[in-house]
PQR file with spaces between the fields and no chain letter, atoms N, CA, C, O and H, PARSE charges and radii, in Angstrom:
ATOM       1  N    MET     1       6.106   26.610  -33.549 -0.4000 1.5000
ATOM       2  CA   MET     1       6.434   25.607  -32.550 -0.0000 2.0000
ATOM       3  C    MET     1       5.279   24.610  -32.466  0.5500 1.7000
ATOM       4  O    MET     1       4.122   25.014  -32.358 -0.5500 1.4000
ATOM       5  N    SER     2       5.577   23.337  -32.514 -0.4000 1.5000
ATOM       6  CA   SER     2       4.513   22.340  -32.484 -0.0000 2.0000
ATOM       7  C    SER     2       4.035   22.094  -31.056  0.5500 1.7000
ATOM       8  O    SER     2       4.727   22.431  -30.096 -0.5500 1.4000
ATOM       9  H    SER     2       6.517   23.008  -32.602  0.4000 1.0000
ATOM      10  N    ASP     3       2.848   21.505  -30.924 -0.4000 1.5000
ATOM      11  CA   ASP     3       2.277   21.207  -29.612 -0.0000 2.0000
ATOM      12  C    ASP     3       3.157   20.272  -28.792  0.5500 1.7000
ATOM      13  O    ASP     3       3.164   20.350  -27.563 -0.5500 1.4000
ATOM      14  H    ASP     3       2.286   21.232  -31.704  0.4000 1.0000
ATOM      15  N    LEU     4       3.897   19.394  -29.452 -0.4000 1.5000
ATOM      16  CA   LEU     4       4.717   18.428  -28.733 -0.0000 2.0000
ATOM      17  C    LEU     4       5.828   19.084  -27.926  0.5500 1.7000
ATOM      18  O    LEU     4       6.305   18.515  -26.945 -0.5500 1.4000
ATOM      19  H    LEU     4       3.892   19.330  -30.450  0.4000 1.0000
ATOM      20  N    ASN     5       6.239   20.273  -28.334 -0.4000 1.5000
ATOM      21  CA   ASN     5       7.337   20.949  -27.653 -0.0000 2.0000
ATOM      22  C    ASN     5       6.876   21.981  -26.638  0.5500 1.7000
ATOM      23  O    ASN     5       7.716   22.641  -26.027 -0.5500 1.4000
ATOM      24  H    ASN     5       5.852   20.735  -29.132  0.4000 1.0000
ATOM      25  N    THR     6       5.576   22.145  -26.435 -0.4000 1.5000
ATOM      26  CA   THR     6       5.106   23.202  -25.557 -0.0000 2.0000
ATOM      27  C    THR     6       5.277   22.864  -24.080  0.5500 1.7000
ATOM      28  O    THR     6       5.393   23.775  -23.259 -0.5500 1.4000
ATOM      29  H    THR     6       4.893   21.608  -26.932  0.4000 1.0000
ATOM      30  N    GLN     7       5.297   21.585  -23.719 -0.4000 1.5000
ATOM      31  CA   GLN     7       5.441   21.183  -22.321 -0.0000 2.0000
ATOM      32  C    GLN     7       6.426   20.028  -22.190  0.5500 1.7000
ATOM      33  O    GLN     7       6.049   18.952  -21.725 -0.5500 1.4000
ATOM      34  H    GLN     7       5.202   20.845  -24.386  0.4000 1.0000
ATOM      35  N    PRO     8       7.662   20.224  -22.582 -0.5600 1.5000
ATOM      36  CA   PRO     8       8.600   19.096  -22.606  0.2800 2.0000
ATOM      37  C    PRO     8       8.910   18.509  -21.222  0.5500 1.7000
ATOM      38  O    PRO     8       9.296   17.344  -21.124 -0.5500 1.4000
ATOM      39  N    ASN     9       8.747   19.296  -20.158 -0.4000 1.5000
ATOM      40  CA   ASN     9       9.068   18.795  -18.823 -0.0000 2.0000
ATOM      41  C    ASN     9       7.857   18.288  -18.051  0.5500 1.7000
ATOM      42  O    ASN     9       7.988   17.877  -16.898 -0.5500 1.4000
ATOM      43  H    ASN     9       8.434   20.242  -20.238  0.4000 1.0000
ATOM      44  N    ASN    10       6.701   18.311  -18.660 -0.4000 1.5000
ATOM      45  CA   ASN    10       5.494   17.834  -17.994 -0.0000 2.0000
ATOM      46  C    ASN    10       5.359   16.328  -18.253  0.5500 1.7000
ATOM      47  O    ASN    10       5.122   15.918  -19.389 -0.5500 1.4000
ATOM      48  H    ASN    10       6.595   18.645  -19.597  0.4000 1.0000
ATOM      49  N    PRO    11       5.509   15.497  -17.203 -0.5600 1.5000
ATOM      50  CA   PRO    11       5.440   14.046  -17.409  0.2800 2.0000
ATOM      51  C    PRO    11       4.058   13.558  -17.847  0.5500 1.7000
ATOM      52  O    PRO    11       3.924   12.430  -18.323 -0.5500 1.4000
ATOM      53  N    LEU    12       3.028   14.396  -17.691 -0.4000 1.5000
ATOM      54  CA   LEU    12       1.675   14.007  -18.096 -0.0000 2.0000
ATOM      55  C    LEU    12       1.313   14.517  -19.486  0.5500 1.7000
ATOM      56  O    LEU    12       0.228   14.229  -19.992 -0.5500 1.4000
ATOM      57  H    LEU    12       3.136   15.312  -17.305  0.4000 1.0000
ATOM      58  N    HIS    13       2.214   15.268  -20.102 -0.4000 1.5000
ATOM      59  CA   HIS    13       1.917   15.830  -21.421 -0.0000 2.0000
ATOM      60  C    HIS    13       1.644   14.718  -22.431  0.5500 1.7000
ATOM      61  O    HIS    13       2.436   13.787  -22.583 -0.5500 1.4000
ATOM      62  H    HIS    13       3.095   15.502  -19.691  0.4000 1.0000
ATOM      63  N    GLY    14       0.513   14.834  -23.114 -0.4000 1.5000
ATOM      64  CA   GLY    14       0.159   13.855  -24.140 -0.0000 2.0000
ATOM      65  C    GLY    14      -0.567   12.631  -23.609  0.5500 1.7000
ATOM      66  O    GLY    14      -0.951   11.754  -24.382 -0.5500 1.4000
ATOM      67  H    GLY    14      -0.130   15.590  -22.991  0.4000 1.0000
ATOM      68  N    ILE    15      -0.760   12.562  -22.290 -0.4000 1.5000
ATOM      69  CA   ILE    15      -1.463   11.413  -21.707 -0.0000 2.0000
ATOM      70  C    ILE    15      -2.888   11.843  -21.385  0.5500 1.7000
ATOM      71  O    ILE    15      -3.101   12.813  -20.657 -0.5500 1.4000
ATOM      72  H    ILE    15      -0.448   13.275  -21.661  0.4000 1.0000
ATOM      73  N    LYS    16      -3.858   11.121  -21.926 -0.4000 1.5000
ATOM      74  CA   LYS    16      -5.260   11.458  -21.705 -0.0000 2.0000
ATOM      75  C    LYS    16      -5.717   10.959  -20.332  0.5500 1.7000
ATOM      76  O    LYS    16      -5.198    9.975  -19.806 -0.5500 1.4000
ATOM      77  H    LYS    16      -3.685   10.333  -22.517  0.4000 1.0000
ATOM      78  N    LEU    17      -6.695   11.659  -19.771 -0.4000 1.5000
ATOM      79  CA   LEU    17      -7.241   11.272  -18.469 -0.0000 2.0000
ATOM      80  C    LEU    17      -7.791    9.844  -18.506  0.5500 1.7000
ATOM      81  O    LEU    17      -7.653    9.104  -17.532 -0.5500 1.4000
ATOM      82  H    LEU    17      -7.116   12.458  -20.199  0.4000 1.0000
ATOM      83  N    VAL    18      -8.401    9.461  -19.603 -0.4000 1.5000
ATOM      84  CA   VAL    18      -8.930    8.100  -19.710 -0.0000 2.0000
ATOM      85  C    VAL    18      -7.796    7.072  -19.633  0.5500 1.7000
ATOM      86  O    VAL    18      -7.976    5.997  -19.059 -0.5500 1.4000
ATOM      87  H    VAL    18      -8.513   10.062  -20.394  0.4000 1.0000
ATOM      88  N    GLU    19      -6.641    7.389  -20.202 -0.4000 1.5000
ATOM      89  CA   GLU    19      -5.495    6.471  -20.132 -0.0000 2.0000
ATOM      90  C    GLU    19      -4.992    6.343  -18.690  0.5500 1.7000
ATOM      91  O    GLU    19      -4.606    5.260  -18.251 -0.5500 1.4000
ATOM      92  H    GLU    19      -6.495    8.261  -20.668  0.4000 1.0000
ATOM      93  N    ILE    20      -5.003    7.454  -17.971 -0.4000 1.5000
ATOM      94  CA   ILE    20      -4.587    7.439  -16.568 -0.0000 2.0000
ATOM      95  C    ILE    20      -5.517    6.532  -15.762  0.5500 1.7000
ATOM      96  O    ILE    20      -5.055    5.692  -14.990 -0.5500 1.4000
ATOM      97  H    ILE    20      -5.316    8.334  -18.328  0.4000 1.0000
ATOM      98  N    LEU    21      -6.828    6.702  -15.943 -0.4000 1.5000
ATOM      99  CA   LEU    21      -7.795    5.880  -15.208 -0.0000 2.0000
ATOM     100  C    LEU    21      -7.702    4.409  -15.592  0.5500 1.7000
ATOM     101  O    LEU    21      -7.801    3.534  -14.731 -0.5500 1.4000
ATOM     102  H    LEU    21      -7.204    7.384  -16.570  0.4000 1.0000
ATOM     103  N    GLU    22      -7.514    4.136  -16.862 -0.4000 1.5000
ATOM     104  CA   GLU    22      -7.382    2.735  -17.291 -0.0000 2.0000
ATOM     105  C    GLU    22      -6.151    2.091  -16.659  0.5500 1.7000
ATOM     106  O    GLU    22      -6.206    0.941  -16.224 -0.5500 1.4000
ATOM     107  H    GLU    22      -7.433    4.847  -17.561  0.4000 1.0000
ATOM     108  N    HIS    23      -5.052    2.821  -16.605 -0.4000 1.5000
ATOM     109  CA   HIS    23      -3.837    2.299  -15.968 -0.0000 2.0000
ATOM     110  C    HIS    23      -4.101    2.024  -14.484  0.5500 1.7000
ATOM     111  O    HIS    23      -3.758    0.957  -13.975 -0.5500 1.4000
ATOM     112  H    HIS    23      -5.007    3.755  -16.958  0.4000 1.0000
ATOM     113  N    LEU    24      -4.708    2.984  -13.803 -0.4000 1.5000
ATOM     114  CA   LEU    24      -4.936    2.833  -12.362 -0.0000 2.0000
ATOM     115  C    LEU    24      -5.901    1.691  -12.057  0.5500 1.7000
ATOM     116  O    LEU    24      -5.715    0.968  -11.078 -0.5500 1.4000
ATOM     117  H    LEU    24      -4.986    3.851  -14.216  0.4000 1.0000
ATOM     118  N    THR    25      -6.934    1.522  -12.890 -0.4000 1.5000
ATOM     119  CA   THR    25      -7.895    0.448  -12.612 -0.0000 2.0000
ATOM     120  C    THR    25      -7.339   -0.923  -12.988  0.5500 1.7000
ATOM     121  O    THR    25      -7.848   -1.941  -12.520 -0.5500 1.4000
ATOM     122  H    THR    25      -7.085    2.108  -13.685  0.4000 1.0000
ATOM     123  N    GLU    26      -6.316   -0.965  -13.815 -0.4000 1.5000
ATOM     124  CA   GLU    26      -5.641   -2.241  -14.078 -0.0000 2.0000
ATOM     125  C    GLU    26      -4.736   -2.603  -12.905  0.5500 1.7000
ATOM     126  O    GLU    26      -4.542   -3.779  -12.595 -0.5500 1.4000
ATOM     127  H    GLU    26      -5.902   -0.138  -14.196  0.4000 1.0000
ATOM     128  N    ARG    27      -4.191   -1.586  -12.264 -0.4000 1.5000
ATOM     129  CA   ARG    27      -3.235   -1.792  -11.176 -0.0000 2.0000
ATOM     130  C    ARG    27      -3.921   -1.970   -9.819  0.5500 1.7000
ATOM     131  O    ARG    27      -3.470   -2.758   -8.988 -0.5500 1.4000
ATOM     132  H    ARG    27      -4.348   -0.631  -12.516  0.4000 1.0000
ATOM     133  N    TYR    28      -5.016   -1.230   -9.600 -0.4000 1.5000
ATOM     134  CA   TYR    28      -5.723   -1.239   -8.316 -0.0000 2.0000
ATOM     135  C    TYR    28      -7.191   -1.578   -8.518  0.5500 1.7000
ATOM     136  O    TYR    28      -7.745   -1.390   -9.601 -0.5500 1.4000
ATOM     137  H    TYR    28      -5.382   -0.589  -10.275  0.4000 1.0000
ATOM     138  N    THR    29      -7.815   -2.083   -7.450 -0.4000 1.5000
ATOM     139  CA   THR    29      -9.276   -2.239   -7.468 -0.0000 2.0000
ATOM     140  C    THR    29      -9.888   -0.872   -7.186  0.5500 1.7000
ATOM     141  O    THR    29      -9.191    0.049   -6.759 -0.5500 1.4000
ATOM     142  H    THR    29      -7.366   -2.236   -6.570  0.4000 1.0000
ATOM     143  N    TRP    30     -11.186   -0.741   -7.425 -0.4000 1.5000
ATOM     144  CA   TRP    30     -11.867    0.522   -7.108 -0.0000 2.0000
ATOM     145  C    TRP    30     -11.767    0.802   -5.614  0.5500 1.7000
ATOM     146  O    TRP    30     -11.619    1.953   -5.203 -0.5500 1.4000
ATOM     147  H    TRP    30     -11.752   -1.488   -7.772  0.4000 1.0000
ATOM     148  N    GLU    31     -11.849   -0.261   -4.790 -0.4000 1.5000
ATOM     149  CA   GLU    31     -11.759   -0.094   -3.337 -0.0000 2.0000
ATOM     150  C    GLU    31     -10.388    0.462   -2.946  0.5500 1.7000
ATOM     151  O    GLU    31     -10.291    1.346   -2.095 -0.5500 1.4000
ATOM     152  H    GLU    31     -11.969   -1.196   -5.123  0.4000 1.0000
ATOM     153  N    GLU    32      -9.345   -0.055   -3.565 -0.4000 1.5000
ATOM     154  CA   GLU    32      -7.993    0.452   -3.282 -0.0000 2.0000
ATOM     155  C    GLU    32      -7.861    1.913   -3.712  0.5500 1.7000
ATOM     156  O    GLU    32      -7.264    2.723   -3.003 -0.5500 1.4000
ATOM     157  H    GLU    32      -9.424   -0.773   -4.256  0.4000 1.0000
ATOM     158  N    LEU    33      -8.419    2.241   -4.871 -0.4000 1.5000
ATOM     159  CA   LEU    33      -8.370    3.632   -5.324 -0.0000 2.0000
ATOM     160  C    LEU    33      -9.120    4.541   -4.351  0.5500 1.7000
ATOM     161  O    LEU    33      -8.656    5.638   -4.037 -0.5500 1.4000
ATOM     162  H    LEU    33      -8.904    1.583   -5.446  0.4000 1.0000
ATOM     163  N    ALA    34     -10.270    4.086   -3.879 -0.4000 1.5000
ATOM     164  CA   ALA    34     -11.056    4.887   -2.933 -0.0000 2.0000
ATOM     165  C    ALA    34     -10.313    5.083   -1.616  0.5500 1.7000
ATOM     166  O    ALA    34     -10.436    6.131   -0.982 -0.5500 1.4000
ATOM     167  H    ALA    34     -10.646    3.195   -4.134  0.4000 1.0000
ATOM     168  N    SER    35      -9.541    4.079   -1.204 -0.4000 1.5000
ATOM     169  CA   SER    35      -8.788    4.238    0.043 -0.0000 2.0000
ATOM     170  C    SER    35      -7.585    5.163   -0.151  0.5500 1.7000
ATOM     171  O    SER    35      -7.165    5.843    0.786 -0.5500 1.4000
ATOM     172  H    SER    35      -9.440    3.228   -1.719  0.4000 1.0000
ATOM     173  N    LYS    36      -7.038    5.188   -1.352 -0.4000 1.5000
ATOM     174  CA   LYS    36      -5.900    6.063   -1.638 -0.0000 2.0000
ATOM     175  C    LYS    36      -6.349    7.505   -1.882  0.5500 1.7000
ATOM     176  O    LYS    36      -5.688    8.453   -1.457 -0.5500 1.4000
ATOM     177  H    LYS    36      -7.378    4.636   -2.113  0.4000 1.0000
ATOM     178  N    ILE    37      -7.473    7.653   -2.566 -0.4000 1.5000
ATOM     179  CA   ILE    37      -8.027    8.980   -2.870 -0.0000 2.0000
ATOM     180  C    ILE    37      -9.502    8.938   -2.487  0.5500 1.7000
ATOM     181  O    ILE    37     -10.301    8.260   -3.134 -0.5500 1.4000
ATOM     182  H    ILE    37      -8.009    6.883   -2.910  0.4000 1.0000
ATOM     183  N    ASN    38      -9.849    9.655   -1.449 -0.4000 1.5000
ATOM     184  CA   ASN    38     -11.198    9.598   -0.889 -0.0000 2.0000
ATOM     185  C    ASN    38     -12.166   10.480   -1.687  0.5500 1.7000
ATOM     186  O    ASN    38     -12.481   11.601   -1.289 -0.5500 1.4000
ATOM     187  H    ASN    38      -9.200   10.206   -0.924  0.4000 1.0000
ATOM     188  N    ILE    39     -12.628    9.944   -2.821 -0.4000 1.5000
ATOM     189  CA   ILE    39     -13.614   10.657   -3.632 -0.0000 2.0000
ATOM     190  C    ILE    39     -14.739    9.695   -3.996  0.5500 1.7000
ATOM     191  O    ILE    39     -14.510    8.510   -4.241 -0.5500 1.4000
ATOM     192  H    ILE    39     -12.372    9.033   -3.145  0.4000 1.0000
ATOM     193  N    ASN    40     -15.953   10.225   -4.027 -0.4000 1.5000
ATOM     194  CA   ASN    40     -17.134    9.381   -4.232 -0.0000 2.0000
ATOM     195  C    ASN    40     -17.151    8.647   -5.558  0.5500 1.7000
ATOM     196  O    ASN    40     -17.713    7.555   -5.648 -0.5500 1.4000
ATOM     197  H    ASN    40     -16.139   11.187   -3.828  0.4000 1.0000
ATOM     198  N    CYS    41     -16.550    9.220   -6.589 -0.4000 1.5000
ATOM     199  CA   CYS    41     -16.605    8.543   -7.892 -0.0000 2.0000
ATOM     200  C    CYS    41     -15.837    7.218   -7.845  0.5500 1.7000
ATOM     201  O    CYS    41     -16.024    6.373   -8.722 -0.5500 1.4000
ATOM     202  H    CYS    41     -16.094   10.107   -6.516  0.4000 1.0000
ATOM     203  N    PHE    42     -14.976    7.021   -6.835 -0.4000 1.5000
ATOM     204  CA   PHE    42     -14.289    5.739   -6.660 -0.0000 2.0000
ATOM     205  C    PHE    42     -15.019    4.839   -5.667  0.5500 1.7000
ATOM     206  O    PHE    42     -14.734    3.644   -5.588 -0.5500 1.4000
ATOM     207  H    PHE    42     -14.824    7.707   -6.124  0.4000 1.0000
ATOM     208  N    LYS    43     -15.966    5.409   -4.902 -0.4000 1.5000
ATOM     209  CA   LYS    43     -16.636    4.654   -3.838 -0.0000 2.0000
ATOM     210  C    LYS    43     -18.040    4.198   -4.199  0.5500 1.7000
ATOM     211  O    LYS    43     -18.444    3.085   -3.861 -0.5500 1.4000
ATOM     212  H    LYS    43     -16.197    6.380   -4.966  0.4000 1.0000
ATOM     213  N    SER    44     -18.779    5.053   -4.881 -0.4000 1.5000
ATOM     214  CA   SER    44     -20.192    4.790   -5.131 -0.0000 2.0000
ATOM     215  C    SER    44     -20.427    4.468   -6.608  0.5500 1.7000
ATOM     216  O    SER    44     -20.333    5.351   -7.459 -0.5500 1.4000
ATOM     217  H    SER    44     -18.450    5.957   -5.155  0.4000 1.0000
ATOM     218  N    ASN    45     -20.731    3.207   -6.910 -0.4000 1.5000
ATOM     219  CA   ASN    45     -20.942    2.757   -8.295 -0.0000 2.0000
ATOM     220  C    ASN    45     -19.834    3.243   -9.235  0.5500 1.7000
ATOM     221  O    ASN    45     -20.111    3.921  -10.225 -0.5500 1.4000
ATOM     222  H    ASN    45     -20.807    2.489   -6.218  0.4000 1.0000
ATOM     223  N    PRO    46     -18.584    2.898   -8.924 -0.5600 1.5000
ATOM     224  CA   PRO    46     -17.483    3.430   -9.726  0.2800 2.0000
ATOM     225  C    PRO    46     -17.448    2.880  -11.151  0.5500 1.7000
ATOM     226  O    PRO    46     -17.737    1.709  -11.397 -0.5500 1.4000
ATOM     227  N    SER    47     -17.089    3.754  -12.070 -0.4000 1.5000
ATOM     228  CA   SER    47     -16.853    3.346  -13.454 -0.0000 2.0000
ATOM     229  C    SER    47     -15.892    4.370  -14.063  0.5500 1.7000
ATOM     230  O    SER    47     -15.738    5.479  -13.550 -0.5500 1.4000
ATOM     231  H    SER    47     -16.855    4.705  -11.871  0.4000 1.0000
ATOM     232  N    ILE    48     -15.264    3.987  -15.140 -0.4000 1.5000
ATOM     233  CA   ILE    48     -14.373    4.907  -15.845 -0.0000 2.0000
ATOM     234  C    ILE    48     -15.172    6.134  -16.291  0.5500 1.7000
ATOM     235  O    ILE    48     -14.724    7.268  -16.127 -0.5500 1.4000
ATOM     236  H    ILE    48     -15.389    3.086  -15.556  0.4000 1.0000
ATOM     237  N    LYS    49     -16.359    5.896  -16.856 -0.4000 1.5000
ATOM     238  CA   LYS    49     -17.166    6.991  -17.397 -0.0000 2.0000
ATOM     239  C    LYS    49     -17.556    8.003  -16.317  0.5500 1.7000
ATOM     240  O    LYS    49     -17.407    9.208  -16.518 -0.5500 1.4000
ATOM     241  H    LYS    49     -16.724    4.974  -16.989  0.4000 1.0000
ATOM     242  N    SER    50     -18.054    7.521  -15.174 -0.4000 1.5000
ATOM     243  CA   SER    50     -18.476    8.453  -14.121 -0.0000 2.0000
ATOM     244  C    SER    50     -17.267    9.159  -13.508  0.5500 1.7000
ATOM     245  O    SER    50     -17.352   10.329  -13.132 -0.5500 1.4000
ATOM     246  H    SER    50     -18.175    6.542  -15.011  0.4000 1.0000
ATOM     247  N    SER    51     -16.149    8.451  -13.409 -0.4000 1.5000
ATOM     248  CA   SER    51     -14.941    9.060  -12.855 -0.0000 2.0000
ATOM     249  C    SER    51     -14.420   10.151  -13.783  0.5500 1.7000
ATOM     250  O    SER    51     -14.010   11.216  -13.320 -0.5500 1.4000
ATOM     251  H    SER    51     -16.080    7.501  -13.714  0.4000 1.0000
ATOM     252  N    LEU    52     -14.433    9.897  -15.080 -0.4000 1.5000
ATOM     253  CA   LEU    52     -13.993   10.910  -16.047 -0.0000 2.0000
ATOM     254  C    LEU    52     -14.837   12.177  -15.920  0.5500 1.7000
ATOM     255  O    LEU    52     -14.311   13.290  -15.906 -0.5500 1.4000
ATOM     256  H    LEU    52     -14.766    9.032  -15.456  0.4000 1.0000
ATOM     257  N    LYS    53     -16.129   11.992  -15.828 -0.4000 1.5000
ATOM     258  CA   LYS    53     -17.044   13.131  -15.733 -0.0000 2.0000
ATOM     259  C    LYS    53     -16.719   13.967  -14.492  0.5500 1.7000
ATOM     260  O    LYS    53     -16.634   15.193  -14.567 -0.5500 1.4000
ATOM     261  H    LYS    53     -16.556   11.088  -15.838  0.4000 1.0000
ATOM     262  N    PHE    54     -16.538   13.294  -13.352 -0.4000 1.5000
ATOM     263  CA   PHE    54     -16.234   13.991  -12.103 -0.0000 2.0000
ATOM     264  C    PHE    54     -14.859   14.668  -12.166  0.5500 1.7000
ATOM     265  O    PHE    54     -14.725   15.844  -11.825 -0.5500 1.4000
ATOM     266  H    PHE    54     -16.606   12.299  -13.291  0.4000 1.0000
ATOM     267  N    LEU    55     -13.854   13.926  -12.599 -0.4000 1.5000
ATOM     268  CA   LEU    55     -12.484   14.453  -12.576 -0.0000 2.0000
ATOM     269  C    LEU    55     -12.289   15.618  -13.544  0.5500 1.7000
ATOM     270  O    LEU    55     -11.475   16.505  -13.288 -0.5500 1.4000
ATOM     271  H    LEU    55     -13.964   12.971  -12.876  0.4000 1.0000
ATOM     272  N    ARG    56     -13.017   15.622  -14.634 -0.4000 1.5000
ATOM     273  CA   ARG    56     -12.908   16.733  -15.589 -0.0000 2.0000
ATOM     274  C    ARG    56     -13.462   18.025  -14.996  0.5500 1.7000
ATOM     275  O    ARG    56     -13.057   19.117  -15.394 -0.5500 1.4000
ATOM     276  H    ARG    56     -13.679   14.901  -14.842  0.4000 1.0000
ATOM     277  N    ARG    57     -14.389   17.901  -14.040 -0.4000 1.5000
ATOM     278  CA   ARG    57     -14.995   19.086  -13.427 -0.0000 2.0000
ATOM     279  C    ARG    57     -14.359   19.458  -12.091  0.5500 1.7000
ATOM     280  O    ARG    57     -14.695   20.492  -11.515 -0.5500 1.4000
ATOM     281  H    ARG    57     -14.718   17.013  -13.717  0.4000 1.0000
ATOM     282  N    THR    58     -13.438   18.619  -11.590 -0.4000 1.5000
ATOM     283  CA   THR    58     -12.926   18.800  -10.233 -0.0000 2.0000
ATOM     284  C    THR    58     -11.399   18.788  -10.236  0.5500 1.7000
ATOM     285  O    THR    58     -10.781   17.736  -10.066 -0.5500 1.4000
ATOM     286  H    THR    58     -13.165   17.779  -12.058  0.4000 1.0000
ATOM     287  N    PRO    59     -10.796   19.956  -10.429 -0.5600 1.5000
ATOM     288  CA   PRO    59      -9.339   20.027  -10.574  0.2800 2.0000
ATOM     289  C    PRO    59      -8.544   19.437   -9.404  0.5500 1.7000
ATOM     290  O    PRO    59      -7.530   18.777   -9.631 -0.5500 1.4000
ATOM     291  N    TRP    60      -8.981   19.660   -8.156 -0.4000 1.5000
ATOM     292  CA   TRP    60      -8.209   19.142   -7.013 -0.0000 2.0000
ATOM     293  C    TRP    60      -8.195   17.615   -7.015  0.5500 1.7000
ATOM     294  O    TRP    60      -7.183   17.005   -6.671 -0.5500 1.4000
ATOM     295  H    TRP    60      -9.805   20.197   -7.972  0.4000 1.0000
ATOM     296  N    ALA    61      -9.304   16.998   -7.398 -0.4000 1.5000
ATOM     297  CA   ALA    61      -9.372   15.537   -7.428 -0.0000 2.0000
ATOM     298  C    ALA    61      -8.540   14.998   -8.590  0.5500 1.7000
ATOM     299  O    ALA    61      -7.844   13.992   -8.447 -0.5500 1.4000
ATOM     300  H    ALA    61     -10.127   17.493   -7.677  0.4000 1.0000
ATOM     301  N    ARG    62      -8.611   15.657   -9.719 -0.4000 1.5000
ATOM     302  CA   ARG    62      -7.823   15.238  -10.879 -0.0000 2.0000
ATOM     303  C    ARG    62      -6.329   15.284  -10.548  0.5500 1.7000
ATOM     304  O    ARG    62      -5.570   14.395  -10.934 -0.5500 1.4000
ATOM     305  H    ARG    62      -9.176   16.473   -9.835  0.4000 1.0000
ATOM     306  N    GLU    63      -5.922   16.322   -9.835 -0.4000 1.5000
ATOM     307  CA   GLU    63      -4.519   16.459   -9.450 -0.0000 2.0000
ATOM     308  C    GLU    63      -4.066   15.270   -8.588  0.5500 1.7000
ATOM     309  O    GLU    63      -2.961   14.756   -8.762 -0.5500 1.4000
ATOM     310  H    GLU    63      -6.538   17.045   -9.522  0.4000 1.0000
ATOM     311  N    LYS    64      -4.922   14.845   -7.666 -0.4000 1.5000
ATOM     312  CA   LYS    64      -4.588   13.697   -6.813 -0.0000 2.0000
ATOM     313  C    LYS    64      -4.476   12.418   -7.645  0.5500 1.7000
ATOM     314  O    LYS    64      -3.579   11.605   -7.422 -0.5500 1.4000
ATOM     315  H    LYS    64      -5.820   15.263   -7.525  0.4000 1.0000
ATOM     316  N    VAL    65      -5.376   12.246   -8.590 -0.4000 1.5000
ATOM     317  CA   VAL    65      -5.355   11.065   -9.454 -0.0000 2.0000
ATOM     318  C    VAL    65      -4.091   11.078  -10.320  0.5500 1.7000
ATOM     319  O    VAL    65      -3.451   10.044  -10.505 -0.5500 1.4000
ATOM     320  H    VAL    65      -6.104   12.906   -8.772  0.4000 1.0000
ATOM     321  N    GLU    66      -3.738   12.252  -10.847 -0.4000 1.5000
ATOM     322  CA   GLU    66      -2.529   12.357  -11.667 -0.0000 2.0000
ATOM     323  C    GLU    66      -1.281   12.049  -10.843  0.5500 1.7000
ATOM     324  O    GLU    66      -0.354   11.404  -11.333 -0.5500 1.4000
ATOM     325  H    GLU    66      -4.258   13.092  -10.697  0.4000 1.0000
ATOM     326  N    ARG    67      -1.256   12.516   -9.573 -0.4000 1.5000
ATOM     327  CA   ARG    67      -0.106   12.231   -8.709 -0.0000 2.0000
ATOM     328  C    ARG    67       0.019   10.730   -8.436  0.5500 1.7000
ATOM     329  O    ARG    67       1.119   10.178   -8.470 -0.5500 1.4000
ATOM     330  H    ARG    67      -2.009   13.040   -9.175  0.4000 1.0000
ATOM     331  N    LEU    68      -1.110   10.078   -8.168 -0.4000 1.5000
ATOM     332  CA   LEU    68      -1.095    8.633   -7.932 -0.0000 2.0000
ATOM     333  C    LEU    68      -0.620    7.897   -9.181  0.5500 1.7000
ATOM     334  O    LEU    68       0.145    6.937   -9.088 -0.5500 1.4000
ATOM     335  H    LEU    68      -2.003   10.527   -8.141  0.4000 1.0000
ATOM     336  N    TYR    69      -1.071    8.344  -10.338 -0.4000 1.5000
ATOM     337  CA   TYR    69      -0.646    7.747  -11.607 -0.0000 2.0000
ATOM     338  C    TYR    69       0.876    7.835  -11.755  0.5500 1.7000
ATOM     339  O    TYR    69       1.531    6.843  -12.078 -0.5500 1.4000
ATOM     340  H    TYR    69      -1.693    9.124  -10.414  0.4000 1.0000
ATOM     341  N    LEU    70       1.430    9.019  -11.517 -0.4000 1.5000
ATOM     342  CA   LEU    70       2.872    9.191  -11.655 -0.0000 2.0000
ATOM     343  C    LEU    70       3.625    8.311  -10.670  0.5500 1.7000
ATOM     344  O    LEU    70       4.640    7.710  -11.022 -0.5500 1.4000
ATOM     345  H    LEU    70       0.899    9.825  -11.255  0.4000 1.0000
ATOM     346  N    LYS    71       3.133    8.232   -9.431 -0.4000 1.5000
ATOM     347  CA   LYS    71       3.777    7.359   -8.430 -0.0000 2.0000
ATOM     348  C    LYS    71       3.726    5.908   -8.879  0.5500 1.7000
ATOM     349  O    LYS    71       4.712    5.183   -8.748 -0.5500 1.4000
ATOM     350  H    LYS    71       2.309    8.721   -9.145  0.4000 1.0000
ATOM     351  N    SER    72       2.580    5.476   -9.411 -0.4000 1.5000
ATOM     352  CA   SER    72       2.428    4.071   -9.810 -0.0000 2.0000
ATOM     353  C    SER    72       3.290    3.742  -11.025  0.5500 1.7000
ATOM     354  O    SER    72       3.707    2.596  -11.195 -0.5500 1.4000
ATOM     355  H    SER    72       1.779    6.065   -9.517  0.4000 1.0000
ATOM     356  N    ARG    73       3.561    4.730  -11.869 -0.4000 1.5000
ATOM     357  CA   ARG    73       4.420    4.502  -13.037 -0.0000 2.0000
ATOM     358  C    ARG    73       5.889    4.372  -12.636  0.5500 1.7000
ATOM     359  O    ARG    73       6.670    3.718  -13.327 -0.5500 1.4000
ATOM     360  H    ARG    73       3.223    5.661  -11.731  0.4000 1.0000
ATOM     361  N    ASN    74       6.260    4.992  -11.524 -0.4000 1.5000
ATOM     362  CA   ASN    74       7.656    4.986  -11.087 -0.0000 2.0000
ATOM     363  C    ASN    74       8.023    3.743  -10.292  0.5500 1.7000
ATOM     364  O    ASN    74       9.199    3.510  -10.010 -0.5500 1.4000
ATOM     365  H    ASN    74       5.626    5.524  -10.962  0.4000 1.0000
ATOM     366  N    LYS    75       7.031    2.948   -9.931 -0.4000 1.5000
ATOM     367  CA   LYS    75       7.336    1.743   -9.131 -0.0000 2.0000
ATOM     368  C    LYS    75       7.777    0.600  -10.000  0.5500 1.7000
ATOM     369  O    LYS    75       8.071   -0.483   -9.493 -0.5500 1.4000
ATOM     370  H    LYS    75       6.076    3.137  -10.160  0.4000 1.0000
């Protein structure tokens, strides 16, 4: 069975965290992201690189970012 078929119902399957952040930062300012998700990596000297580092180590925050991404894709 190939990797592509392992999570057919997961809407985030195959989407990298960096792609999620790039989409969100094109759609929202860092200030808007910080107001939607209250995490320091969006408030204090925000960047894609620092956010990736934080989100990779912080599952609860990553989950919130992924949820916002899915909501923003459905609009």
